[in-house]
All heavy atoms as TSV, in Angstrom:
chain	resi	resn	atom	element	x	y	z
A	1	ALA	N	N	0.842	-1.185	0.000
A	1	ALA	CA	C	0.000	0.000	0.000
A	1	ALA	C	C	0.875	1.232	0.000
A	1	ALA	O	O	1.914	1.277	0.648
A	1	ALA	CB	C	-0.897	0.006	1.211
A	2	ARG	N	N	0.435	2.256	-0.694
A	2	ARG	CA	C	1.194	3.504	-0.819
A	2	ARG	C	C	0.827	4.445	0.329
A	2	ARG	O	O	-0.337	4.606	0.661
A	2	ARG	CB	C	0.846	4.146	-2.151
A	2	ARG	CG	C	1.679	5.321	-2.478
A	2	ARG	CD	C	1.333	5.803	-3.873
A	2	ARG	NE	N	2.062	7.020	-4.131
A	2	ARG	CZ	C	1.804	7.824	-5.104
A	2	ARG	NH1	N	0.833	7.545	-5.947
A	2	ARG	NH2	N	2.504	8.912	-5.283
A	3	ALA	N	N	1.845	5.070	0.931
A	3	ALA	CA	C	1.607	5.994	2.038
A	3	ALA	C	C	0.997	7.284	1.512
A	3	ALA	O	O	1.399	7.795	0.467
A	3	ALA	CB	C	2.922	6.294	2.754
A	4	LYS	N	N	0.017	7.806	2.221
A	4	LYS	CA	C	-0.643	9.037	1.816
A	4	LYS	C	C	0.219	10.226	2.234
A	4	LYS	O	O	0.675	10.307	3.364
A	4	LYS	CB	C	-2.025	9.124	2.464
A	4	LYS	CG	C	-2.824	10.277	1.970
A	4	LYS	CD	C	-4.230	10.247	2.541
A	4	LYS	CE	C	-5.025	11.406	1.996
A	4	LYS	NZ	N	-6.372	11.441	2.516
A	5	THR	N	N	0.445	11.162	1.321
A	5	THR	CA	C	1.253	12.337	1.591
A	5	THR	C	C	0.351	13.479	2.029
A	5	THR	O	O	-0.636	13.777	1.370
A	5	THR	CB	C	2.035	12.761	0.321
A	5	THR	OG1	O	2.804	11.660	-0.125
A	5	THR	CG2	C	2.940	13.928	0.603
A	6	LYS	N	N	0.700	14.106	3.142
A	6	LYS	CA	C	-0.051	15.272	3.604
A	6	LYS	C	C	0.392	16.484	2.801
A	6	LYS	O	O	1.554	16.602	2.426
A	6	LYS	CB	C	0.190	15.511	5.084
A	6	LYS	CG	C	-0.371	14.424	5.955
A	6	LYS	CD	C	-0.185	14.758	7.410
A	6	LYS	CE	C	-0.749	13.652	8.279
A	6	LYS	NZ	N	-0.633	13.964	9.694
A	7	THR	N	N	-0.559	17.395	2.538
A	7	THR	CA	C	-0.231	18.588	1.769
A	7	THR	C	C	-0.732	19.837	2.475
A	7	THR	O	O	-1.650	19.793	3.289
A	7	THR	CB	C	-0.852	18.544	0.353
A	7	THR	OG1	O	-2.260	18.400	0.484
A	7	THR	CG2	C	-0.288	17.414	-0.471
A	8	CYS	N	N	-0.118	20.947	2.143
A	8	CYS	CA	C	-0.520	22.260	2.632
A	8	CYS	C	C	-1.002	23.044	1.423
A	8	CYS	O	O	-0.319	23.105	0.410
A	8	CYS	CB	C	0.674	22.958	3.284
A	8	CYS	SG	S	0.328	24.654	3.768
A	9	THR	N	N	-2.186	23.633	1.494
A	9	THR	CA	C	-2.724	24.375	0.374
A	9	THR	C	C	-2.743	25.851	0.710
A	9	THR	O	O	-3.291	26.258	1.730
A	9	THR	CB	C	-4.160	23.902	0.052
A	9	THR	OG1	O	-4.116	22.498	-0.160
A	9	THR	CG2	C	-4.695	24.587	-1.165
A	10	ARG	N	N	-2.117	26.661	-0.160
A	10	ARG	CA	C	-2.094	28.108	0.018
A	10	ARG	C	C	-2.313	28.776	-1.326
A	10	ARG	O	O	-1.617	28.483	-2.282
A	10	ARG	CB	C	-0.758	28.582	0.583
A	10	ARG	CG	C	-0.605	28.258	2.020
A	10	ARG	CD	C	0.513	29.022	2.595
A	10	ARG	NE	N	0.508	28.789	4.029
A	10	ARG	CZ	C	1.144	29.525	4.876
A	10	ARG	NH1	N	1.867	30.514	4.459
A	10	ARG	NH2	N	1.087	29.267	6.146
A	11	GLY	N	N	-3.280	29.654	-1.394
A	11	GLY	CA	C	-3.511	30.422	-2.608
A	11	GLY	C	C	-3.762	29.562	-3.828
A	11	GLY	O	O	-3.372	29.908	-4.925
A	12	GLY	N	N	-4.385	28.412	-3.643
A	12	GLY	CA	C	-4.690	27.535	-4.762
A	12	GLY	C	C	-3.572	26.564	-5.109
A	12	GLY	O	O	-3.767	25.647	-5.878
A	13	ALA	N	N	-2.374	26.782	-4.542
A	13	ALA	CA	C	-1.260	25.877	-4.802
A	13	ALA	C	C	-1.156	24.871	-3.664
A	13	ALA	O	O	-1.466	25.174	-2.519
A	13	ALA	CB	C	0.044	26.654	-4.916
A	14	SER	N	N	-0.732	23.671	-3.987
A	14	SER	CA	C	-0.619	22.627	-2.986
A	14	SER	C	C	0.844	22.219	-2.839
A	14	SER	O	O	1.528	21.983	-3.825
A	14	SER	CB	C	-1.463	21.418	-3.419
A	14	SER	OG	O	-1.432	20.440	-2.430
A	15	PHE	N	N	1.314	22.183	-1.601
A	15	PHE	CA	C	2.703	21.848	-1.329
A	15	PHE	C	C	2.759	20.614	-0.438
A	15	PHE	O	O	2.045	20.546	0.562
A	15	PHE	CB	C	3.402	23.009	-0.604
A	15	PHE	CG	C	3.333	24.300	-1.354
A	15	PHE	CD1	C	2.356	25.237	-1.049
A	15	PHE	CD2	C	4.220	24.571	-2.362
A	15	PHE	CE1	C	2.279	26.428	-1.739
A	15	PHE	CE2	C	4.152	25.761	-3.059
A	15	PHE	CZ	C	3.181	26.693	-2.752
A	16	PRO	N	N	3.615	19.627	-0.754
A	16	PRO	CA	C	3.727	18.451	0.112
A	16	PRO	C	C	4.416	18.814	1.418
A	16	PRO	O	O	5.335	19.622	1.446
A	16	PRO	CB	C	4.574	17.480	-0.708
A	16	PRO	CG	C	5.301	18.327	-1.682
A	16	PRO	CD	C	4.454	19.537	-1.935
A	17	LEU	N	N	3.956	18.253	2.503
A	17	LEU	CA	C	4.573	18.464	3.808
A	17	LEU	C	C	5.509	17.310	4.119
A	17	LEU	O	O	5.255	16.178	3.714
A	17	LEU	CB	C	3.493	18.526	4.898
A	17	LEU	CG	C	2.570	19.723	4.877
A	17	LEU	CD1	C	1.493	19.562	5.941
A	17	LEU	CD2	C	3.332	20.998	5.125
A	18	PRO	N	N	6.593	17.588	4.863
A	18	PRO	CA	C	7.459	16.492	5.288
A	18	PRO	C	C	6.670	15.530	6.166
A	18	PRO	O	O	5.721	15.936	6.837
A	18	PRO	CB	C	8.553	17.180	6.103
A	18	PRO	CG	C	8.394	18.633	5.897
A	18	PRO	CD	C	7.062	18.875	5.290
A	19	PRO	N	N	7.029	14.249	6.195
A	19	PRO	CA	C	6.260	13.250	6.939
A	19	PRO	C	C	6.068	13.571	8.419
A	19	PRO	O	O	5.058	13.245	9.001
A	19	PRO	CB	C	7.061	11.965	6.783
A	19	PRO	CG	C	8.052	12.215	5.734
A	19	PRO	CD	C	8.172	13.684	5.525
A	20	ASP	N	N	7.045	14.238	9.052
A	20	ASP	CA	C	6.932	14.503	10.482
A	20	ASP	C	C	6.486	15.927	10.793
A	20	ASP	O	O	6.550	16.359	11.930
A	20	ASP	CB	C	8.256	14.199	11.177
A	20	ASP	CG	C	9.390	15.070	10.654
A	20	ASP	OD1	O	9.233	15.678	9.577
A	20	ASP	OD2	O	10.420	15.144	11.323
A	21	ALA	N	N	6.009	16.695	9.818
A	21	ALA	CA	C	5.636	18.097	10.029
A	21	ALA	C	C	4.501	18.243	11.033
A	21	ALA	O	O	4.520	19.135	11.864
A	21	ALA	CB	C	5.250	18.746	8.710
A	22	SER	N	N	3.516	17.376	10.973
A	22	SER	CA	C	2.391	17.499	11.896
A	22	SER	C	C	2.801	17.132	13.320
A	22	SER	O	O	2.275	17.673	14.280
A	22	SER	CB	C	1.223	16.633	11.443
A	22	SER	OG	O	1.613	15.280	11.402
A	23	LYS	N	N	3.751	16.255	13.478
A	23	LYS	CA	C	4.208	15.851	14.806
A	23	LYS	C	C	4.959	16.992	15.485
A	23	LYS	O	O	4.798	17.224	16.668
A	23	LYS	CB	C	5.118	14.625	14.715
A	23	LYS	CG	C	4.394	13.367	14.286
A	23	LYS	CD	C	5.361	12.212	14.177
A	23	LYS	CE	C	4.679	10.991	13.601
A	23	LYS	NZ	N	5.617	9.902	13.377
A	24	LYS	N	N	5.779	17.716	14.730
A	24	LYS	CA	C	6.567	18.803	15.302
A	24	LYS	C	C	5.675	19.884	15.885
A	24	LYS	O	O	5.937	20.394	16.954
A	24	LYS	CB	C	7.493	19.412	14.252
A	24	LYS	CG	C	8.684	18.559	13.934
A	24	LYS	CD	C	9.584	19.255	12.948
A	24	LYS	CE	C	10.761	18.375	12.585
A	24	LYS	NZ	N	11.620	19.012	11.591
A	25	SER	N	N	4.608	20.252	15.179
A	25	SER	CA	C	3.745	21.326	15.661
A	25	SER	C	C	3.020	20.917	16.938
A	25	SER	O	O	2.680	21.762	17.751
A	25	SER	CB	C	2.740	21.732	14.589
A	25	SER	OG	O	1.876	20.655	14.300
A	26	GLN	N	N	2.791	19.644	17.153
A	26	GLN	CA	C	2.100	19.189	18.345
A	26	GLN	C	C	3.047	19.067	19.537
A	26	GLN	O	O	2.619	19.120	20.676
A	26	GLN	CB	C	1.425	17.844	18.089
A	26	GLN	CG	C	0.294	17.931	17.090
A	26	GLN	CD	C	-0.244	16.572	16.699
A	26	GLN	OE1	O	0.291	15.551	17.094
A	26	GLN	NE2	N	-1.291	16.551	15.895
A	27	GLU	N	N	4.336	18.929	19.284
A	27	GLU	CA	C	5.297	18.723	20.359
A	27	GLU	C	C	5.783	20.024	20.984
A	27	GLU	O	O	6.374	19.993	22.050
A	27	GLU	CB	C	6.502	17.944	19.833
A	27	GLU	CG	C	6.166	16.517	19.455
A	27	GLU	CD	C	7.334	15.797	18.806
A	27	GLU	OE1	O	8.443	16.358	18.762
A	27	GLU	OE2	O	7.133	14.679	18.334
A	28	VAL	N	N	5.535	21.153	20.357
A	28	VAL	CA	C	6.027	22.429	20.858
A	28	VAL	C	C	5.162	22.865	22.044
A	28	VAL	O	O	3.957	23.030	21.893
A	28	VAL	CB	C	5.987	23.511	19.758
A	28	VAL	CG1	C	6.420	24.859	20.303
A	28	VAL	CG2	C	6.860	23.101	18.589
A	29	PRO	N	N	5.772	23.018	23.220
A	29	PRO	CA	C	4.979	23.434	24.382
A	29	PRO	C	C	4.604	24.905	24.286
A	29	PRO	O	O	5.332	25.712	23.709
A	29	PRO	CB	C	5.924	23.190	25.557
A	29	PRO	CG	C	7.288	23.290	24.974
A	29	PRO	CD	C	7.168	22.803	23.549
A	30	ALA	N	N	3.472	25.254	24.846
A	30	ALA	CA	C	3.043	26.648	24.878
A	30	ALA	C	C	3.936	27.414	25.848
A	30	ALA	O	O	4.307	26.907	26.906
A	30	ALA	CB	C	1.595	26.736	25.309
A	31	GLU	N	N	4.281	28.649	25.471
A	31	GLU	CA	C	5.131	29.463	26.328
A	31	GLU	C	C	4.275	30.346	27.220
A	31	GLU	O	O	3.273	30.889	26.785
A	31	GLU	CB	C	6.049	30.344	25.480
A	31	GLU	CG	C	7.080	29.563	24.700
A	31	GLU	CD	C	8.032	30.482	23.963
A	31	GLU	OE1	O	8.291	31.596	24.437
A	31	GLU	OE2	O	8.512	30.071	22.908
A	32	ASP	N	N	4.686	30.481	28.472
A	32	ASP	CA	C	4.018	31.386	29.393
A	32	ASP	C	C	4.805	32.684	29.424
A	32	ASP	O	O	6.031	32.681	29.499
A	32	ASP	CB	C	3.985	30.797	30.799
A	32	ASP	CG	C	2.703	30.057	31.086
A	32	ASP	OD1	O	1.763	30.195	30.293
A	32	ASP	OD2	O	2.653	29.343	32.098
A	33	PHE	N	N	4.091	33.799	29.362
A	33	PHE	CA	C	4.734	35.099	29.428
A	33	PHE	C	C	4.289	35.785	30.706
A	33	PHE	O	O	3.102	35.860	31.000
A	33	PHE	CB	C	4.352	35.962	28.222
A	33	PHE	CG	C	4.868	35.423	26.934
A	33	PHE	CD1	C	4.039	34.726	26.081
A	33	PHE	CD2	C	6.183	35.600	26.577
A	33	PHE	CE1	C	4.508	34.231	24.884
A	33	PHE	CE2	C	6.669	35.106	25.386
A	33	PHE	CZ	C	5.830	34.417	24.535
A	34	ASP	N	N	5.244	36.267	31.465
A	34	ASP	CA	C	4.938	36.983	32.690
A	34	ASP	C	C	5.100	38.467	32.406
A	34	ASP	O	O	6.195	39.017	32.495
A	34	ASP	CB	C	5.876	36.534	33.813
A	34	ASP	CG	C	5.491	37.129	35.149
A	34	ASP	OD1	O	4.322	37.534	35.301
A	34	ASP	OD2	O	6.357	37.191	36.038
A	35	ILE	N	N	4.001	39.119	32.030
A	35	ILE	CA	C	4.025	40.530	31.676
A	35	ILE	C	C	3.276	41.315	32.735
A	35	ILE	O	O	2.124	40.998	33.050
A	35	ILE	CB	C	3.382	40.762	30.294
A	35	ILE	CG1	C	4.154	39.991	29.231
A	35	ILE	CG2	C	3.337	42.239	29.960
A	35	ILE	CD1	C	3.502	40.008	27.874
A	36	ASP	N	N	3.945	42.332	33.266
A	36	ASP	CA	C	3.307	43.197	34.254
A	36	ASP	C	C	2.419	44.183	33.506
A	36	ASP	O	O	2.891	45.124	32.873
A	36	ASP	CB	C	4.365	43.942	35.070
A	36	ASP	CG	C	3.760	44.831	36.139
A	36	ASP	OD1	O	2.529	44.753	36.356
A	36	ASP	OD2	O	4.512	45.600	36.762
A	37	MET	N	N	1.114	43.936	33.548
A	37	MET	CA	C	0.166	44.756	32.798
A	37	MET	C	C	0.011	46.161	33.381
A	37	MET	O	O	-0.546	47.044	32.740
A	37	MET	CB	C	-1.199	44.069	32.733
A	37	MET	CG	C	-1.152	42.732	32.009
A	37	MET	SD	S	-0.445	42.821	30.356
A	37	MET	CE	C	-1.805	43.537	29.476
A	38	ASP	N	N	0.504	46.393	34.586
A	38	ASP	CA	C	0.398	47.710	35.211
A	38	ASP	C	C	1.653	48.554	35.016
A	38	ASP	O	O	1.676	49.719	35.419
A	38	ASP	CB	C	0.107	47.561	36.711
A	38	ASP	CG	C	-1.243	46.900	36.963
A	38	ASP	OD1	O	-2.183	47.177	36.186
A	38	ASP	OD2	O	-1.345	46.107	37.911
A	39	ALA	N	N	2.683	47.996	34.422
A	39	ALA	CA	C	3.939	48.722	34.231
A	39	ALA	C	C	3.771	49.814	33.171
A	39	ALA	O	O	3.101	49.601	32.162
A	39	ALA	CB	C	5.045	47.760	33.823
A	40	PRO	N	N	4.375	50.975	33.386
A	40	PRO	CA	C	4.273	52.058	32.403
A	40	PRO	C	C	4.849	51.674	31.033
A	40	PRO	O	O	4.334	52.087	29.999
A	40	PRO	CB	C	5.081	53.199	33.014
A	40	PRO	CG	C	5.290	52.849	34.441
A	40	PRO	CD	C	5.112	51.369	34.574
A	41	GLU	N	N	5.900	50.862	31.033
A	41	GLU	CA	C	6.505	50.441	29.758
A	41	GLU	C	C	5.521	49.604	28.946
A	41	GLU	O	O	5.474	49.684	27.723
A	41	GLU	CB	C	7.784	49.624	29.989
A	41	GLU	CG	C	8.862	50.326	30.775
A	41	GLU	CD	C	8.717	50.100	32.273
A	41	GLU	OE1	O	8.225	49.047	32.705
A	41	GLU	OE2	O	9.097	51.017	33.023
A	42	THR	N	N	4.750	48.772	29.648
A	42	THR	CA	C	3.768	47.928	28.969
A	42	THR	C	C	2.695	48.786	28.316
A	42	THR	O	O	2.298	48.547	27.174
A	42	THR	CB	C	3.122	46.947	29.968
A	42	THR	OG1	O	4.152	46.216	30.625
A	42	THR	CG2	C	2.189	45.988	29.269
A	43	GLU	N	N	2.246	49.802	29.027
A	43	GLU	CA	C	1.225	50.698	28.479
A	43	GLU	C	C	1.758	51.458	27.264
A	43	GLU	O	O	1.074	51.578	26.252
A	43	GLU	CB	C	0.766	51.679	29.558
A	43	GLU	CG	C	-0.443	52.480	29.138
A	43	GLU	CD	C	-1.008	53.319	30.269
A	43	GLU	OE1	O	-0.796	52.986	31.448
A	43	GLU	OE2	O	-1.671	54.318	29.941
A	44	LYS	N	N	2.993	51.940	27.361
A	44	LYS	CA	C	3.607	52.657	26.228
A	44	LYS	C	C	3.737	51.738	25.014
A	44	LYS	O	O	3.479	52.142	23.883
A	44	LYS	CB	C	4.984	53.204	26.616
A	44	LYS	CG	C	4.926	54.370	27.562
A	44	LYS	CD	C	6.335	54.824	27.912
A	44	LYS	CE	C	6.303	55.890	28.983
A	44	LYS	NZ	N	7.661	56.275	29.407
A	45	ALA	N	N	4.140	50.499	25.255
A	45	ALA	CA	C	4.294	49.543	24.160
A	45	ALA	C	C	2.949	49.249	23.519
A	45	ALA	O	O	2.835	49.188	22.288
A	45	ALA	CB	C	4.938	48.253	24.672
A	46	ALA	N	N	1.908	49.089	24.326
A	46	ALA	CA	C	0.572	48.806	23.796
A	46	ALA	C	C	0.075	49.964	22.946
A	46	ALA	O	O	-0.482	49.762	21.858
A	46	ALA	CB	C	-0.397	48.536	24.942
A	47	VAL	N	N	0.288	51.193	23.396
A	47	VAL	CA	C	-0.135	52.372	22.640
A	47	VAL	C	C	0.621	52.438	21.311
A	47	VAL	O	O	0.032	52.723	20.258
A	47	VAL	CB	C	0.070	53.659	23.467
A	47	VAL	CG1	C	-0.112	54.903	22.620
A	47	VAL	CG2	C	-0.884	53.676	24.649
A	48	ALA	N	N	1.916	52.152	21.329
A	48	ALA	CA	C	2.719	52.184	20.106
A	48	ALA	C	C	2.257	51.120	19.114
A	48	ALA	O	O	2.137	51.387	17.914
A	48	ALA	CB	C	4.199	51.987	20.437
A	49	ILE	N	N	1.980	49.925	19.603
A	49	ILE	CA	C	1.511	48.831	18.736
A	49	ILE	C	C	0.156	49.180	18.143
A	49	ILE	O	O	-0.077	49.015	16.931
A	49	ILE	CB	C	1.446	47.502	19.524
A	49	ILE	CG1	C	2.861	47.033	19.874
A	49	ILE	CG2	C	0.707	46.435	18.727
A	49	ILE	CD1	C	2.904	45.913	20.892
A	50	GLN	N	N	-0.749	49.703	18.958
A	50	GLN	CA	C	-2.078	50.080	18.467
A	50	GLN	C	C	-1.992	51.188	17.431
A	50	GLN	O	O	-2.712	51.176	16.431
A	50	GLN	CB	C	-2.967	50.507	19.636
A	50	GLN	CG	C	-3.330	49.359	20.550
A	50	GLN	CD	C	-3.961	49.820	21.843
A	50	GLN	OE1	O	-4.091	51.006	22.096
A	50	GLN	NE2	N	-4.345	48.863	22.679
A	51	SER	N	N	-1.107	52.141	17.654
A	51	SER	CA	C	-0.936	53.242	16.707
A	51	SER	C	C	-0.459	52.732	15.349
A	51	SER	O	O	-0.987	53.127	14.298
A	51	SER	CB	C	0.073	54.246	17.269
A	51	SER	OG	O	0.370	55.233	16.326
A	52	GLN	N	N	0.534	51.857	15.366
A	52	GLN	CA	C	1.039	51.294	14.113
A	52	GLN	C	C	-0.031	50.461	13.409
A	52	GLN	O	O	-0.150	50.493	12.193
A	52	GLN	CB	C	2.282	50.442	14.377
A	52	GLN	CG	C	3.494	51.241	14.785
A	52	GLN	CD	C	3.907	52.240	13.718
A	52	GLN	OE1	O	3.949	51.935	12.538
A	52	GLN	NE2	N	4.186	53.456	14.142
A	53	PHE	N	N	-0.825	49.733	14.190
A	53	PHE	CA	C	-1.877	48.920	13.599
A	53	PHE	C	C	-2.938	49.803	12.946
A	53	PHE	O	O	-3.420	49.509	11.845
A	53	PHE	CB	C	-2.515	48.016	14.656
A	53	PHE	CG	C	-3.567	47.102	14.097
A	53	PHE	CD1	C	-3.212	46.014	13.324
A	53	PHE	CD2	C	-4.909	47.342	14.324
A	53	PHE	CE1	C	-4.174	45.171	12.790
A	53	PHE	CE2	C	-5.885	46.507	13.801
A	53	PHE	CZ	C	-5.511	45.422	13.029
A	54	ARG	N	N	-3.311	50.900	13.598
A	54	ARG	CA	C	-4.292	51.823	13.011
A	54	ARG	C	C	-3.766	52.426	11.714
A	54	ARG	O	O	-4.510	52.573	10.742
A	54	ARG	CB	C	-4.653	52.916	14.006
A	54	ARG	CG	C	-5.516	52.407	15.132
A	54	ARG	CD	C	-6.017	53.539	16.026
A	54	ARG	NE	N	-6.622	52.987	17.209
A	54	ARG	CZ	C	-6.090	53.048	18.427
A	54	ARG	NH1	N	-4.928	53.645	18.624
A	54	ARG	NH2	N	-6.709	52.510	19.455
A	55	LYS	N	N	-2.485	52.779	11.693
A	55	LYS	CA	C	-1.878	53.308	10.456
A	55	LYS	C	C	-1.936	52.263	9.349
A	55	LYS	O	O	-2.231	52.572	8.202
A	55	LYS	CB	C	-0.432	53.730	10.709
A	55	LYS	CG	C	-0.298	54.978	11.528
A	55	LYS	CD	C	1.167	55.305	11.759
A	55	LYS	CE	C	1.330	56.482	12.687
A	55	LYS	NZ	N	2.746	56.767	12.978
A	56	PHE	N	N	-1.640	51.028	9.706
A	56	PHE	CA	C	-1.686	49.939	8.743
A	56	PHE	C	C	-3.091	49.758	8.192
A	56	PHE	O	O	-3.291	49.613	6.990
A	56	PHE	CB	C	-1.205	48.638	9.415
A	56	PHE	CG	C	-1.453	47.405	8.603
A	56	PHE	CD1	C	-0.656	47.104	7.511
A	56	PHE	CD2	C	-2.489	46.546	8.931
A	56	PHE	CE1	C	-0.888	45.961	6.761
A	56	PHE	CE2	C	-2.725	45.406	8.187
A	56	PHE	CZ	C	-1.929	45.114	7.095
A	57	GLN	N	N	-4.098	49.781	9.067
A	57	GLN	CA	C	-5.483	49.621	8.637
A	57	GLN	C	C	-5.903	50.762	7.724
A	57	GLN	O	O	-6.582	50.543	6.718
A	57	GLN	CB	C	-6.421	49.550	9.861
A	57	GLN	CG	C	-6.283	48.282	10.658
A	57	GLN	CD	C	-6.717	47.056	9.878
A	57	GLN	OE1	O	-7.599	47.108	9.045
A	57	GLN	NE2	N	-6.079	45.932	10.149
A	58	THR	N	N	-5.518	51.990	8.056
A	58	THR	CA	C	-5.857	53.147	7.230
A	58	THR	C	C	-5.211	53.018	5.856
A	58	THR	O	O	-5.860	53.255	4.833
A	58	THR	CB	C	-5.396	54.446	7.912
A	58	THR	OG1	O	-5.995	54.526	9.202
A	58	THR	CG2	C	-5.764	55.663	7.091
A	59	LYS	N	N	-3.942	52.632	5.827
A	59	LYS	CA	C	-3.238	52.464	4.557
A	59	LYS	C	C	-3.877	51.349	3.738
A	59	LYS	O	O	-4.033	51.467	2.524
A	59	LYS	CB	C	-1.766	52.148	4.806
A	59	LYS	CG	C	-0.935	52.063	3.548
A	59	LYS	CD	C	0.522	51.830	3.897
A	59	LYS	CE	C	1.420	51.841	2.697
A	59	LYS	NZ	N	1.130	50.922	1.664
A	60	LYS	N	N	-4.261	50.283	4.398
A	60	LYS	CA	C	-4.881	49.153	3.720
A	60	LYS	C	C	-6.205	49.577	3.078
A	60	LYS	O	O	-6.490	49.220	1.940
A	60	LYS	CB	C	-5.115	48.025	4.724
A	60	LYS	CG	C	-5.631	46.742	4.132
A	60	LYS	CD	C	-5.742	45.686	5.221
A	60	LYS	CE	C	-6.420	44.456	4.723
A	60	LYS	NZ	N	-6.619	43.463	5.775
A	61	LYS	N	N	-7.004	50.368	3.784
A	61	LYS	CA	C	-8.277	50.843	3.244
A	61	LYS	C	C	-8.056	51.762	2.054
A	61	LYS	O	O	-8.778	51.670	1.051
A	61	LYS	CB	C	-9.082	51.582	4.319
A	61	LYS	CG	C	-9.713	50.656	5.324
A	61	LYS	CD	C	-10.523	51.439	6.347
A	61	LYS	CE	C	-11.076	50.523	7.395
A	61	LYS	NZ	N	-11.820	51.259	8.418
A	62	THR	N	N	-7.068	52.656	2.123
A	62	THR	CA	C	-6.835	53.581	1.014
A	62	THR	C	C	-6.259	52.840	-0.204
A	62	THR	O	O	-6.544	53.205	-1.326
A	62	THR	CB	C	-5.902	54.740	1.417
A	62	THR	OG1	O	-4.657	54.218	1.885
A	62	THR	CG2	C	-6.540	55.603	2.478
A	63	ASP	N	N	-5.454	51.807	0.036
A	63	ASP	CA	C	-4.915	51.015	-1.076
A	63	ASP	C	C	-6.004	50.211	-1.768
A	63	ASP	O	O	-5.965	50.007	-2.965
A	63	ASP	CB	C	-3.804	50.073	-0.576
A	63	ASP	CG	C	-2.516	50.812	-0.230
A	63	ASP	OD1	O	-2.413	52.009	-0.566
A	63	ASP	OD2	O	-1.639	50.198	0.389
A	64	ASP	N	N	-6.979	49.737	-1.006
A	64	ASP	CA	C	-8.080	48.961	-1.571
A	64	ASP	C	C	-8.968	49.821	-2.458
A	64	ASP	O	O	-9.518	49.351	-3.450
A	64	ASP	CB	C	-8.928	48.329	-0.462
A	64	ASP	CG	C	-8.227	47.163	0.221
A	64	ASP	OD1	O	-7.227	46.662	-0.341
A	64	ASP	OD2	O	-8.664	46.764	1.311
A	65	LYS	N	N	-9.138	51.078	-2.106
A	65	LYS	CA	C	-9.994	51.981	-2.874
A	65	LYS	C	C	-9.347	52.429	-4.182
A	65	LYS	O	O	-10.023	52.766	-5.128
A	65	LYS	CB	C	-10.356	53.216	-2.042
A	65	LYS	CG	C	-11.277	52.895	-0.881
A	65	LYS	CD	C	-11.597	54.116	-0.084
A	65	LYS	CE	C	-12.492	53.768	1.100
A	65	LYS	NZ	N	-12.782	54.936	1.917
A	66	SER	N	N	-8.024	52.419	-4.217
A	66	SER	CA	C	-7.307	52.870	-5.431
A	66	SER	C	C	-7.435	51.904	-6.567
A	66	SER	O	O	-7.534	50.755	-6.476
A	66	SER	CB	C	-5.814	53.057	-5.118
A	66	SER	OG	O	-5.648	53.985	-4.087
């Protein structure tokens, strides 16, 4: 019997996956992050990330209309 090959499909194209690709993704443990949500640096970082994301969304909307 022939072994079935797993594939990844993106944008209509299909790519074969290595035989152990699905096993690797299951073996990676989740990482815990200890972030002090009350720290001023955390708040500054969140504001900076949100600002960049809003700029990205605005640019994306204007590019779509063009």
